[in-house]
C-alpha atoms as one frame of an Amber mdcrd trajectory, in Angstrom:
protein
  -0.942  44.631  30.634  -1.548  44.796  34.427  -4.669  47.020  34.360  -6.213
  44.896  31.642  -5.775  41.732  33.666  -7.314  43.458  36.686 -10.345  44.357
  34.598 -10.643  40.801  33.316 -10.499  39.401  36.857 -13.103  41.886  38.083
 -15.430  41.058  35.186 -15.095  37.325  35.807 -15.869  37.853  39.497 -18.957
  39.886  38.606 -20.113  37.138  36.238 -19.540  34.537  38.969 -21.608  36.584
  41.406 -24.453  36.987  38.911 -24.518  33.282  38.092 -24.746  32.385  41.804
 -26.875  35.287  43.005 -29.759  33.070  44.173 -27.654  30.116  45.264 -28.728
  30.284  48.930 -32.427  30.445  48.052 -32.191  27.512  45.666 -30.156  25.494
  48.149 -32.765  26.073  50.893 -35.521  25.013  48.484 -33.672  21.803  47.615
 -33.155  20.998  51.303 -36.862  21.448  52.011 -37.846  19.224  49.080 -35.384
  16.541  50.182 -36.740  16.578  53.739 -40.318  16.353  52.483 -39.463  13.396
  50.234 -37.692  11.641  53.115 -40.716  12.058  55.412 -43.060  10.723  52.727
 -40.825   7.677  52.193 -40.794   6.955  55.934 -44.609   7.071  56.075 -44.911
   4.682  53.111 -42.476   2.195  54.618 -44.416   2.275  57.909 -47.711   1.083
  56.329 -48.614  -2.535  57.351 -49.792  -3.870  53.979 -47.177  -3.224  51.333
 -49.145  -5.265  48.848 -51.877  -2.613  48.725 -49.393  -0.084  47.434 -49.655
   0.836  43.787 -47.264  -0.842  41.437 -43.895   0.812  41.529 -43.057   2.738
  38.488 -40.283   1.520  36.293 -37.125   3.432  37.229 -36.010   5.890  34.657
 -32.540   5.455  33.244 -29.919   7.762  34.527 -28.957  10.699  32.405 -25.844
  10.206  30.390 -24.744  13.784  31.045 -23.253  14.620  34.463 -25.481  16.455
  36.902 -24.544  20.101  36.857 -25.389  22.802  39.344 -28.033  25.131  38.147
 -29.463  22.668  35.613 -32.934  23.529  34.335 -35.998  21.667  35.405 -36.933
  18.315  33.922 -39.304  19.888  31.481 -36.811  22.396  30.242 -33.779  20.098
  30.329 -35.328  17.418  28.150 -33.358  16.878  24.958 -34.669  18.341  21.780
 -36.584  16.109  19.417 -33.741  15.388  17.002 -31.364  14.498  19.794 -33.898
  12.304  21.545 -34.613  10.415  18.342 -30.951   9.894  17.645 -30.159   8.673
  21.151 -33.098   6.306  21.198 -31.978   4.847  17.887 -28.714   3.586  19.306
 -28.963  -0.048  20.391 -27.489  -0.972  23.694 -27.350   2.594  24.988 -26.101
   2.715  28.538 -24.597  -0.773  28.406 -20.940  -1.513  28.956 -18.509  -0.289
  31.564 -19.841   2.247  34.072 -17.125   4.781  33.242 -17.474   4.381  29.490
 -19.317   7.229  27.770 -22.384   6.319  25.731 -21.885   5.546  22.079 -22.582
   8.542  19.883 -25.325   8.307  17.353 -24.440   8.721  13.711 -25.649  11.117
  11.089 -29.054  10.303   9.690 -30.677  11.175   6.413 -33.154  13.473   8.195
 -30.505  15.639   9.855 -30.089  18.139   7.010 -33.844  18.462   6.269 -34.494
  19.133   9.978 -31.791  21.790   9.961 -33.329  23.647   6.991 -36.756  23.327
   8.548 -35.434  24.932  11.742 -33.821  27.751   9.711 -37.118  28.462   7.945
 -38.945  28.656  11.264 -36.269  30.516  13.246 -34.434  32.619  10.691 -34.845
  35.681  12.867 -33.040  33.894  15.716 -30.174  32.946  13.383 -29.836  36.519
  12.155 -29.938  37.742  15.730 -27.016  35.503  16.632 -25.082  36.751  13.603
 -25.821  40.392  14.398 -24.840  40.138  18.056 -21.612  38.304  17.218 -20.670
  40.860  14.552 -21.542  43.671  16.931 -19.056  42.413  19.499 -16.334  41.967
  16.873 -16.918  45.295  15.148 -16.901  47.090  18.481 -13.164  46.545  18.575
 -12.692  47.547  14.933 -14.803  50.678  15.408 -12.512  51.839  18.134  -9.520
  51.216  15.911 -10.932  53.043  12.912 -12.144  56.115  14.806  -9.657  56.324
  17.644 -12.368  57.099  20.151 -10.935  54.979  22.966  -7.518  53.925  24.053
  -6.555  50.302  23.209  -7.027  49.285  26.825 -10.629  50.499  27.002 -11.439
  49.073  23.566 -10.504  45.589  24.746 -12.114  46.145  28.143 -15.336  47.241
  26.465 -15.376  44.129  24.320 -14.834  41.964  27.400 -17.643  43.749  29.248
 -19.972  43.311  26.272 -19.141  39.618  25.998 -19.755  38.967  29.681 -22.967
  40.967  29.539 -24.274  38.908  26.647 -23.418  35.669  28.456 -25.090  36.968
  31.626 -28.231  37.891  29.686 -28.368  34.446  28.164 -27.877  32.843  31.570
 -30.695  34.872  33.124 -33.108  33.848  30.356 -32.023  30.207  30.580 -32.491
  30.024  34.341 -35.942  31.575  34.145 -37.370  30.050  30.957 -34.973  27.272
  29.906 -33.240  26.827  26.561 -35.789  24.748  24.667 -36.226  25.160  20.942
 -39.935  25.655  21.551 -41.653  28.550  23.274 -41.360  32.312  23.071 -37.756
  32.347  24.317 -36.668  29.291  22.337 -32.876  29.344  21.569 -32.515  32.939
  22.833 -30.188  31.962  25.719 -27.930  30.155  23.238 -27.958  33.159  20.920
 -26.872  35.599  23.640 -24.344  33.266  25.250 -22.870  32.277  21.855 -22.480
  35.910  20.820 -20.851  36.611  24.176 -18.303  33.816  23.679 -17.440  35.106
  20.208 -16.956  38.601  21.637 -14.676  37.279  24.393 -12.569  35.299  21.897
 -12.306  38.386  19.675 -11.324  40.604  22.593  -8.475  38.322  23.651  -7.213
  38.083  20.058  -7.446  41.840  19.558  -5.511  42.486  22.780  -2.589  40.630
  21.286  -2.760  40.997  17.519  -4.124  44.541  17.189  -2.661  46.331  20.195
   0.042  44.116  21.681  -1.334  44.687  25.206  -0.601  41.184  26.445   2.162
  38.622  25.854   1.729  35.419  23.851   1.625  33.451  27.115  -1.156  35.632
  28.499  -3.007  35.325  25.179  -2.908  31.543  25.361  -4.031  31.663  29.002
  -6.941  33.890  28.076  -7.948  31.620  25.206  -7.814  28.616  27.554 -10.069
  30.391  30.088 -12.609  31.326  27.414 -12.452  27.792  26.005 -13.234  26.308
  29.425 -16.095  28.753  29.732 -17.370  27.669  26.309 -17.223  24.018  27.370
 -19.184  24.712  30.543 -21.827  26.703  28.736 -22.028  24.069  26.023 -22.925
  21.452  28.635 -25.709  23.675  30.001 -27.159  25.091  26.794 -28.634  23.610
  23.648 -27.218  22.973  20.198 -27.737  26.575  19.068 -25.012  27.915  21.349
 -22.567  25.273  20.188 -23.166  26.009  16.515 -22.956  29.787  16.996 -19.869
  29.527  19.190 -17.943  27.196  16.885 -18.647  29.023  13.634 -18.286  32.494
  15.122 -15.143  31.780  17.126 -13.486  30.199  14.097 -14.343  33.165  11.878
 -13.338  35.769  14.483  -9.595  35.910  13.570 -10.485  36.439   9.910 -12.687
  39.413  10.822 -10.506  40.975  13.522  -7.319  40.810  11.430  -3.996  41.894
  12.884  -0.281  41.514  12.344   1.085  38.305  10.842   4.121  38.428  13.128
   2.123  36.784  15.858  -0.062  34.681  13.547   1.302  31.458  14.960  -0.910
  31.945  18.020  -3.996  31.491  15.853  -3.047  27.834  15.274  -3.344  27.148
  19.007  -6.499  29.249  19.178  -8.080  26.935  16.591  -6.825  23.957  18.595
  -8.596  25.260  21.716 -11.821  25.679  19.746 -11.553  22.084  18.515 -10.982
  20.787  22.040 -13.902  22.830  23.376 -16.312  21.571  20.703 -15.246  17.957
  21.195 -15.587  18.319  24.962 -19.146  19.584  24.613 -20.048  16.784  22.222
 -18.466  14.147  24.478 -21.352  14.811  26.914 -24.159  15.892  24.596 -23.403
  13.139  22.030 -24.774  15.152  19.120 -22.073  13.921  16.708 -22.542  16.768
  14.257 -20.826  19.093  16.693 -17.625  17.047  16.481 -17.833  17.001  12.702
 -18.427  20.750  12.415 -15.751  21.772  14.903 -13.098  19.561  13.283 -14.007
  20.585   9.733 -14.083  24.312  10.526 -10.924  24.425  12.617  -8.889  22.223
  10.290 -10.031  24.227   7.272  -9.271  27.526   9.008  -5.827  26.325  10.099
  -5.052  25.180   6.545  -6.149  28.560   5.163  -3.999  30.275   7.777  -0.987
  28.180   6.750  -1.513  29.150   3.111  -1.586  32.819   4.165   1.223  33.157
   6.716   3.143  29.854   6.477   4.527  28.504   9.786   4.830  24.740   9.155
   5.984  23.794  12.639   3.047  25.521  14.346   0.708  23.998  11.774   2.125
  20.576  12.647   1.551  21.370  16.326  -2.081  22.174  15.567  -2.455  18.919
  13.631  -0.979  16.970  16.541  -3.249  18.620  19.122  -6.389  18.269  17.007
  -5.587  14.623  16.179  -4.969  13.693  19.825  -8.131  15.531  20.914 -10.254
  13.746  18.296  -9.203  10.426  19.801  -9.128  11.256  23.516 -12.109  13.544
  24.054 -14.962  11.562  22.401 -14.274   8.493  24.571 -13.235  10.582  27.630
 -10.075   8.572  28.181  -6.366   9.317  27.784  -5.875   5.753  26.537  -8.059
   4.987  23.501 -10.454   2.086  24.028 -12.723   2.420  21.000 -14.836  -0.686
  20.595 -16.941  -2.104  17.816 -16.279  -2.425  14.116 -13.252  -0.973  12.328
 -13.492   1.728   9.679 -11.923  -0.528   7.063 -14.616  -3.136   7.646 -17.252
  -0.420   7.361 -15.824   0.668   4.002 -16.064  -2.963   2.917 -19.770  -2.827
   3.873 -19.449  -5.279   6.742 -22.142  -4.882   9.369 -22.410  -3.426  11.961
 -20.934  -0.079  11.005 -18.146   1.544  12.977 -19.153   3.846  15.834 -18.959
   7.583  15.340 -15.851   8.123  17.558 -14.068   5.476  15.491 -14.930   7.211
  12.248 -13.887  10.575  13.688 -10.489   9.119  14.622 -10.088   7.579  11.150
 -11.074  10.783   9.357  -8.702  12.921  11.423  -5.863  10.431  10.957  -6.411
  10.557   7.215  -6.464  14.354   7.191  -3.423  14.744   9.425  -1.406  12.165
   7.464  -2.338  13.783   4.148  -1.595  17.308   5.394   1.799  16.276   6.786
   2.628  14.463   3.552   1.757  17.598   1.602   4.050  19.678   3.805   7.086
  17.540   2.948   6.880  18.453  -0.757   5.288  21.883  -0.468   8.607  23.747
  -0.695   9.919  23.626   2.852  13.553  23.607   3.784  15.318  20.293   4.165
  15.307  20.611   7.962  11.580  21.384   8.125  10.828  18.463   5.802  12.829
  16.178   8.097  10.869  17.427  11.134   7.566  16.754   9.380   8.808  13.287
   8.454   9.577  12.676  12.118   6.038  13.800  12.998   4.578  11.228  10.580
   6.784   8.573  12.170   5.524   9.609  15.625   1.969   9.391  14.329   2.664
   5.834  13.139   4.250   4.875  16.470   1.278   6.268  18.393  -1.177   4.331
  16.240   0.748   1.119  16.952   1.435   1.532  20.670  -0.974   4.102  22.095
  -4.023   2.548  20.399  -3.201  -1.041  21.317  -6.304  -1.318  23.549  -8.705
   0.083  20.951 -10.203  -2.842  19.061 -11.883  -0.561  16.522  -8.642   1.320
  15.698  -6.562  -1.645  14.556  -6.582  -0.437  10.977  -5.703   3.203  11.737
  -1.978   2.480  11.415  -2.412   1.902   7.675  -2.829   5.641   7.049   0.355
   6.972   8.717   2.272   3.933   7.441   1.318   4.780   3.855   2.265   8.435
   4.404   5.533   7.357   6.030   6.604   5.343   2.983   5.262   7.947   0.568
   7.542  10.734   1.862  10.779   9.537   0.149   8.788   8.540  -2.944   7.275
  12.020  -3.342  10.619  13.635  -2.548  12.116  11.819  -5.519   9.102  12.322
  -7.786   8.673  16.069  -7.110  12.364  16.862  -6.561  11.777  17.852  -2.950
  14.301  19.720  -0.811  15.904  16.536   0.500  16.199  14.849  -2.872  17.465
  18.060  -4.510  20.709  17.732  -2.568  21.271  14.316  -4.093  20.825  15.777
  -7.583  23.369  18.506  -6.870  26.041  16.184  -5.522  28.224  16.586  -8.606
  28.215  20.369  -8.216  31.071  22.211  -6.616  30.772  22.423  -2.875  27.573
  20.368  -2.696  26.475  19.518   0.819  24.534  16.305   1.180  24.790  16.025
   4.948  21.055  16.634   5.381  20.177  14.044   2.759  22.574  11.540   4.328
  21.005  12.202   7.733  17.514  11.809   6.267  18.410   8.465   4.641  19.875
   7.144   7.884  16.951   8.531   9.889  14.454   6.979   7.470  16.016   3.526
   7.784  16.211   3.783  11.589  12.610   4.983  11.976  11.344   2.328   9.545
  13.182  -0.355  11.509  11.691   0.926  14.780   8.253   0.918  13.140   8.772
  -2.714  12.130   9.739  -3.589  15.709   6.650  -1.810  17.068   4.433  -3.606
  14.562   6.014  -6.890  15.692   5.248  -5.975  19.315   1.663  -5.215  18.342
   1.475  -8.588  16.585   2.418 -10.393  19.795  -0.558  -8.765  21.594  -3.192
  -9.879  19.081  -3.874 -13.301  20.575  -7.625 -13.303  19.954  -7.586 -11.925
  16.397  -5.402 -14.024  14.045  -6.230 -11.854  11.020  -5.074  -8.700  12.785
  -1.936 -10.522  13.944  -1.114 -11.483  10.358  -1.700  -7.888   9.280   0.715
  -6.530  11.867   3.228  -9.259  10.986   3.034  -8.218   7.348   3.547  -4.584
   8.363   6.559  -5.520  10.492   8.085  -7.470   7.600   7.402  -4.756   5.003
   8.039  -1.331   6.574  11.825  -1.413   6.979  12.612  -3.381   3.763  10.237
  -1.198   1.743  11.978   1.964   2.959  15.367   0.479   2.044  14.187  -0.507
  -1.439  12.692   2.975  -1.990  15.988   4.633  -1.128  17.966   2.160  -3.248
  16.001   2.456  -6.474  14.609   6.019  -6.302  17.462   7.802  -4.551  21.248
   7.420  -4.756  22.206   6.462  -1.208  25.699   5.394  -2.256  26.461   8.998
  -3.248  25.193  10.530  -0.017  26.070   7.858   2.542  28.750   5.837   0.795
  28.596   2.360  -0.696  29.870   0.407   2.283  28.014   2.491   4.860  24.812
   2.006   2.914  25.426  -1.741   2.774  25.885  -1.690   6.564  22.461  -0.009
   6.837  20.963  -2.857   4.826  22.756  -5.553   6.784  21.514  -3.997  10.038
  17.929  -4.200   8.796  18.579  -7.806   7.750  19.837  -8.635  11.245  16.721
  -7.093  12.825  14.475  -9.140  10.530  16.469 -12.280  11.377  16.002 -11.518
  15.084  12.246 -11.159  14.572  12.268 -14.486  12.723  13.994 -16.164  15.672
  11.587 -14.620  18.192   8.612 -15.736  16.128   9.868 -19.323  15.914  10.220
 -19.352  19.710   6.613 -18.248  20.199   3.871 -20.404  21.631   1.448 -19.949
  18.759   2.429 -22.998  16.720  -0.548 -22.716  14.378   0.471 -19.440  12.736
   4.129 -18.948  13.599   5.306 -20.684  10.420   3.588 -18.097   8.235   4.804
 -15.149  10.304   8.342 -16.490  10.529   8.306 -16.981   6.765   7.448 -13.304
   6.275  10.321 -12.150   8.468  12.739 -14.624   6.869  11.832 -13.290   3.420
  12.444  -9.736   4.652  15.831 -10.688   6.118  16.935 -12.452   2.950  15.715
  -9.566   0.797  17.875  -7.124   2.734  20.825  -9.498   2.533  20.424  -9.791
  -1.232  20.119  -6.003  -1.584  23.305  -5.493   0.428  25.093  -7.935  -1.859
  23.692  -6.079  -4.847  25.229  -2.845  -3.559  28.775  -4.045  -2.880  29.398
  -6.921  -5.320  30.232  -6.984  -9.002  27.862  -8.419 -11.600  29.306 -11.946
 -11.574  29.754 -12.024  -7.802  26.194 -10.809  -7.312  24.796 -13.603  -9.469
  26.798 -16.182  -7.532  25.680 -14.607  -4.244  22.055 -14.955  -5.305  22.747
 -18.624  -5.984  24.054 -18.945  -2.430  20.892 -17.193  -1.180  18.794 -19.774
  -3.032  20.661 -22.575  -1.260  20.158 -20.757   2.064  16.413 -20.386   1.547
  16.019 -24.027   0.584  18.005 -25.057   3.666  15.857 -22.852   5.914  12.730
 -24.436   4.481  14.201 -27.882   5.035  15.284 -27.047   8.591  12.256 -25.093
   9.897   9.482 -26.082   7.459   8.939 -22.515   6.179   6.857 -23.081   3.093
   6.278 -19.346   2.560   9.988 -18.764   2.064   9.622 -20.572  -1.242   8.123
 -17.351  -2.604  11.426 -15.585  -2.030  13.280 -18.518  -3.578  11.213 -18.181
  -6.748  11.861 -14.444  -6.846  15.593 -15.063  -6.472  15.454 -17.623  -9.271
  13.651 -15.128 -11.492  16.328 -12.505 -10.781  19.120 -15.000 -11.533  17.456
 -16.021 -14.790  16.914 -12.374 -15.739  20.555 -11.511 -15.059  21.956 -14.465
 -17.018  19.457 -14.224 -19.887  18.603 -10.532 -20.372  20.584  -8.031 -18.269
  23.537  -8.333 -18.595  22.897 -11.914 -19.630  23.484 -13.260 -23.102  24.610
  -9.962 -24.623  27.258  -9.498 -21.935  28.481 -13.072 -22.361  29.017 -12.754
 -26.135  30.922  -9.440 -25.999  34.537  -9.656 -27.063  35.784  -7.701 -24.020
  34.198 -10.236 -21.624  36.725 -12.866 -20.679  36.029 -16.559 -21.027  36.786
 -17.000 -17.335  34.080 -14.513 -16.346  31.517 -16.236 -18.569  32.333 -19.694
 -17.236  32.374 -18.390 -13.663  28.966 -16.726 -14.005  27.136 -19.531 -15.802
  28.874 -22.711 -14.659  29.157 -21.490 -11.052  25.486 -20.551 -10.911  24.467
 -23.888 -12.422  26.457 -25.730  -9.752  24.826 -23.708  -6.956  21.326 -24.185
  -8.358  21.901 -27.917  -8.692  22.881 -28.032  -5.010  19.698 -26.140  -4.150
  17.617 -28.517  -6.266  19.174 -31.480  -4.493  18.278 -29.997  -1.088  14.707
 -29.301  -2.208  14.053 -32.972  -2.929  13.893 -33.690   0.822  10.506 -31.938
   1.061   7.456 -32.262  -1.148   7.896 -28.810  -2.739   7.051 -29.767  -6.293
   6.468 -26.196  -7.448   9.829 -25.093  -6.047  11.627 -28.063  -7.573  10.058
 -27.320 -10.944  11.115 -23.662 -10.695  14.727 -24.585  -9.904  14.792 -27.218
 -12.640  13.383 -24.786 -15.196  15.950 -22.156 -14.227  18.785 -24.675 -14.530
  17.726 -25.738 -18.015  17.228 -22.133 -19.090  20.649 -21.002 -17.899  22.328
 -24.080 -19.354  20.769 -23.457 -22.768  21.729 -19.779 -22.742  25.249 -20.719
 -21.672  25.555 -23.120 -24.588  24.243 -20.524 -27.039  26.647 -17.908 -25.643
  29.627 -20.215 -26.104  28.611 -20.974 -29.687  27.961 -17.310 -30.429  31.412
 -16.336 -29.175  32.919 -18.913 -31.501  30.751 -17.941 -34.493  29.296 -14.430
 -34.060  26.441 -12.662 -35.863  23.963 -15.524 -36.081  20.348 -14.427 -35.359
  19.289 -18.044 -35.081  21.106 -18.255 -31.741  19.203 -15.253 -30.429  15.977
 -16.878 -31.594  16.934 -19.940 -29.573  17.531 -17.777 -26.466  14.086 -16.170
 -26.812  12.548 -19.615 -27.279  14.211 -20.746 -24.056  12.685 -17.786 -22.216
   9.294 -18.649 -23.744   9.528 -22.272 -22.604  10.551 -21.161 -19.104   7.341
 -19.146 -18.776   5.209 -21.946 -20.228   6.647 -24.516 -17.825   5.726 -22.335
 -14.799   2.147 -21.647 -15.849   0.907 -24.883 -14.297   2.134 -23.917 -10.799
   1.081 -20.239 -10.921  -1.990 -18.457  -9.663  -4.744 -17.032 -11.823  -3.231
 -13.604 -12.473   0.303 -15.046 -12.752  -0.933 -17.451 -15.404  -2.097 -14.508
 -17.496   1.180 -12.677 -16.979   3.320 -15.681 -17.834   1.151 -16.426 -20.848
   1.611 -12.862 -22.112   5.375 -13.078 -21.595   5.508 -16.415 -23.396   3.668
 -14.908 -26.384   6.052 -11.930 -26.469   9.146 -14.132 -26.313   7.696 -16.425
 -28.991   7.020 -13.519 -31.351  10.557 -12.189 -30.868  11.952 -15.646 -31.582
   9.844 -15.889 -34.756  11.110 -12.513 -35.992  14.713 -13.512 -35.334  14.493
 -16.894 -37.073  12.808 -15.210 -40.038  16.092 -13.436 -40.817  18.093 -16.596
 -41.794  15.009 -17.967 -43.536  14.562 -14.894 -45.745  17.152 -12.127 -45.957
  20.258 -14.179 -45.079  19.029 -17.459 -46.548  22.006 -19.271 -48.165  19.804
 -20.112 -51.205  18.975 -16.446 -51.863  20.923 -14.689 -54.570  23.640 -12.438
 -53.264  24.106 -14.321 -49.996  27.616 -15.104 -48.874  29.241 -18.531 -48.837
  28.759 -20.992 -46.002  31.604 -21.041 -43.486  32.864 -23.796 -41.257  33.238
 -27.563 -41.616  30.480 -29.708 -43.058  27.604 -30.445 -40.642  29.046 -27.954
 -38.101  29.017 -24.854 -40.205  27.094 -21.576 -40.158  23.987 -23.394 -41.414
  23.892 -25.455 -38.246  24.229 -22.316 -36.088  21.329 -20.674 -37.882  18.721
 -23.437 -37.658  19.757 -26.254 -35.315  19.702 -24.340 -31.957  16.072 -23.293
 -32.323  15.118 -26.735 -33.655  16.738 -28.422 -30.657  15.185 -26.003 -28.150
  11.694 -26.579 -29.560  12.278 -30.324 -29.591  13.237 -30.289 -25.919  10.221
 -28.071 -25.215   7.914 -30.553 -26.931   9.469 -33.313 -24.864   9.104 -31.457
 -21.519   5.835 -29.620 -22.004   3.654 -32.614 -21.041   0.064 -33.528 -21.819
  -1.663 -30.193 -20.891   0.167 -28.522 -23.806  -0.788 -31.056 -26.476  -1.399
 -28.534 -29.247   1.706 -26.574 -28.326   3.712 -29.794 -28.427   2.430 -30.604
 -31.893   3.324 -27.090 -33.036   6.796 -27.291 -31.536   7.391 -30.691 -33.158
   6.259 -29.390 -36.530   8.455 -26.266 -36.419  11.435 -28.206 -35.069  11.072
 -30.861 -37.753  10.759 -28.266 -40.496  13.905 -26.463 -39.367  15.833 -29.730
 -39.098  14.741 -30.880 -42.569  15.721 -27.505 -44.027  19.119 -27.844 -42.349
  19.625 -31.356 -43.797  18.608 -30.173 -47.261  21.094 -27.300 -47.154  23.876
 -29.594 -45.953  23.188 -32.010 -48.840  23.333 -29.148 -51.311  26.588 -27.922
 -49.811  28.066 -31.419 -50.077  27.428 -31.471 -53.843  27.713 -27.771 -54.771
  30.232 -26.353 -52.331  29.996 -23.270 -50.024  28.074 -21.193 -52.582  24.523
 -22.536 -52.305  22.901 -19.781 -54.342  24.187 -21.147 -57.681  21.321 -22.034
 -60.055  20.150 -25.553 -60.895  20.125 -28.957 -59.154  22.397 -31.862 -60.148
  21.225 -35.480 -60.462  23.353 -36.770 -57.561  21.899 -34.026 -55.387  18.336
 -35.092 -56.284  19.142 -38.720 -55.590  20.620 -37.777 -52.200  17.418 -35.959
 -51.293  15.472 -39.136 -52.132  17.809 -41.246 -50.033  17.402 -38.856 -47.098
  13.620 -39.088 -47.411  13.770 -42.899 -47.367  15.940 -42.828 -44.249  13.565
 -40.373 -42.593  10.596 -42.620 -43.399  12.344 -45.620 -41.878  13.229 -43.611
 -38.772   9.640 -42.438 -38.370   8.360 -45.986 -38.699  10.772 -47.179 -36.032
   9.821 -44.341 -33.685   6.124 -44.925 -34.223   6.650 -48.631 -33.472   8.549
 -47.919 -30.252   5.977 -45.343 -29.072   2.991 -47.266 -30.505   1.890 -44.027
 -32.167  -0.617 -44.295 -34.992  -0.097 -40.623 -35.774   3.611 -41.055 -36.466
   2.881 -44.157 -38.483   0.481 -42.225 -40.690   3.045 -39.420 -41.090   5.678
 -41.984 -42.104   3.385 -43.530 -44.722   2.599 -40.038 -46.063   6.325 -39.354
 -46.400   6.747 -42.670 -48.256   4.066 -41.576 -50.696   5.837 -38.228 -51.092
   9.130 -39.988 -51.771   7.555 -42.223 -54.471   5.979 -39.187 -56.130   9.335
 -37.369 -56.127  11.125 -40.289 -57.737   8.641 -40.821 -60.552   7.879 -37.154
 -61.239  11.276 -35.520 -60.768  14.168 -37.958 -60.451  13.342 -40.369 -63.348
  12.981 -37.584 -65.883  16.611 -36.582 -65.484  18.191 -40.091 -65.387  19.427
 -42.027 -68.428  20.872 -45.422 -69.225  22.262 -47.634 -66.522  21.833 -44.947
 -63.850  18.051 -45.016 -64.376  18.034 -48.819 -63.997  20.087 -48.736 -60.822
  17.911 -45.990 -59.359  14.675 -47.832 -59.983  16.066 -51.097 -58.576  17.346
 -49.264 -55.489  14.014 -47.515 -54.991  12.187 -50.813 -55.349  14.374 -52.502
 -52.756  13.949 -49.596 -50.362  10.186 -49.552 -50.774  10.064 -53.327 -50.305
  12.047 -52.997 -47.085   9.738 -50.218 -45.834   6.701 -52.306 -46.703   8.127
 -55.306 -44.847   8.854 -53.111 -41.830   5.352 -51.669 -41.847   3.698 -55.088
 -42.055   5.904 -56.479 -39.284   4.904 -53.616 -37.019   1.211 -54.148 -37.784
   1.410 -57.893 -37.009   3.164 -57.285 -33.679   0.682 -54.593 -32.695  -2.229
 -56.878 -33.507  -0.629 -59.750 -31.595   0.002 -57.618 -28.522  -3.488 -56.167
 -28.743  -5.099 -59.612 -28.662
């Protein structure tokens, strides 16, 4: 390795001597020109009449690129036409801080047509660049295939050829410039680009083909060539940059070599990316940054698919991502200004600057690539390392980019990847989740999974704290502050919920240890709530504190869900409802009402559906457990409702009231069902209660929630209709083959089949209010029909006994039906009078007409003798009394109306 390094040093010294061969002559010429200009200025200042001087020319703006030694003359150093057009198109160029680099222009629609036009005119130049680059690369391979030279001289020859090509390009550039026009147009870039490719290939071959140098020396050589490429890129035109980037990236694929040292290629690609970005940070061509990032990232991904090496691939991603943010703005601390990428995607003008879009694109690629690595088939340890890298990426986007106004939305990408890792592990049975699945196997080791779960919760909590810190710095942008507050309130709880419902943390960590994890997150969220309430921003602290309070209560409820039994959990949720209402009353946190409604929905779901009604009616469930679950929850909810009356939270009060009535109705149905089992009418009543609960909340819901609640109400109503159809058809007591009625009169199995649903619909019609007028009429009609059917069956049982399916109808039974109709007519008339309802009055008169028709068409035909006389006299007296009642009501209504 020593002789090779000596040759490299000698060649670099020769190149340095060639590049500065005429330095003394040029320096003397510059001194003479400066002295001549100084003498001329002195003579002009010494003239007596300054007003006779010609108008001073407008000073030219300073060049955005740094002045470099050996730069070509003004004519030759002028930017090419496409670059000049792009730079001139940028508004406000040169404005801003003195140390801030100019804003890069963006891609235009004419860029690709200009490129193809240049290829058509200069295709010979392009082929020359390709030929020279391939010649330098194949020089090494030729020596390998034919064995003409020793490995040392093969590499030395490639180095000499590369330096010679660069020297030739430098000589042409110094003499004729590097313009795209003229006889020597782009030739300096062609020679210098081919020389750089040859140098890169020689360094790679020295390591991968012959093993002449160590990995450290290889990296040092690549760094030296990269710095040389950056310097030449600042001096030359776009042709050299394009040739150097594409050729240097393709060089490892052409040279080949052993895969044992393939990890070095990742860092080689990283150096190429840094070099291209460094050139573009001065030239501001924009397309150079795009090409160098696309080619190097693609090549590194192809290399990973070929030789693996996830950790080195992650290192490349980290280096390329940091370079894409640091180099374009020439600052170690990002200070990207202007519009955000998210706003640009939403078509908000002005568009984001090119460095901002580069940072967003690289963050998206790096996050996606790292997310892919976690499920690609790595070991559990490697997957954990990649997960830590994503967490570091998220932390950097929150802390490191805090001064970059245009990068506020970048944290969304690593945050999404961060939460997606455990989700994809569970969905694709990744290496970490596979240990959870094998926990029941003999000798299963879940230590890595347990560590990953704990690490995930810790990192998510730290991310929430960092997002909270970022929120406190956004004083001038309330929308961004709310966004970071939402991120702080979501990251840690979301990770905990993902582990709880997609993984089995109790198996890996243990039930109580997992609950401690959740309680720790709850304490952190409570601390953030307290810090927010102590802040100076009174205008928005209520909303932010509400978000953190919801997160804290969610984690508390989840911890209770893990450690408590079913009944205890329901009661604990009732306590949480009281706590949320008290917090709202104490600190005026209106947003916390959202969590209260969610808790109420969970309580209602547990006591109605799962385990709910079916658990309460099981024979192995004790009466004490049922009373404890339902009566205890009702008492807690009533306390919460009482506390909510101290603030004008009408929607919250309605939600608590609806939940109380729903649970009370289900409790009553469960008690009745336990006493008299196997009655579908009770289940129909439960479904009707659920339907009414959704209908009652529609008025206080948003647009999309109204549609959802309406759909749920329809589903519950259809289920209730199917259930009540069973006792009306198949198990109807009047149907032949049905069993006898059981239980005492009026409180028998008939009442259990029809009265619960009738009563529920009656209460619903009473509580539904004016907006549901047609629903109320429908509920009244169905409830009345069920009640009348119940009364008719009870009358038949009174006269015929438990077996109602016997044929025929007796005369006393018919007369009792008539008497019941008369009583119903009188009741309707009284109700219509009290409510001053003309509709009920008309219904009552219609029922009177129906009763008269029944008597004369059905009852009279079966009566004989004295019984017929008594029946007619009784009917006459009843009709006379109804007529008197109807007239009295009309007179009083008319009197009150006048």
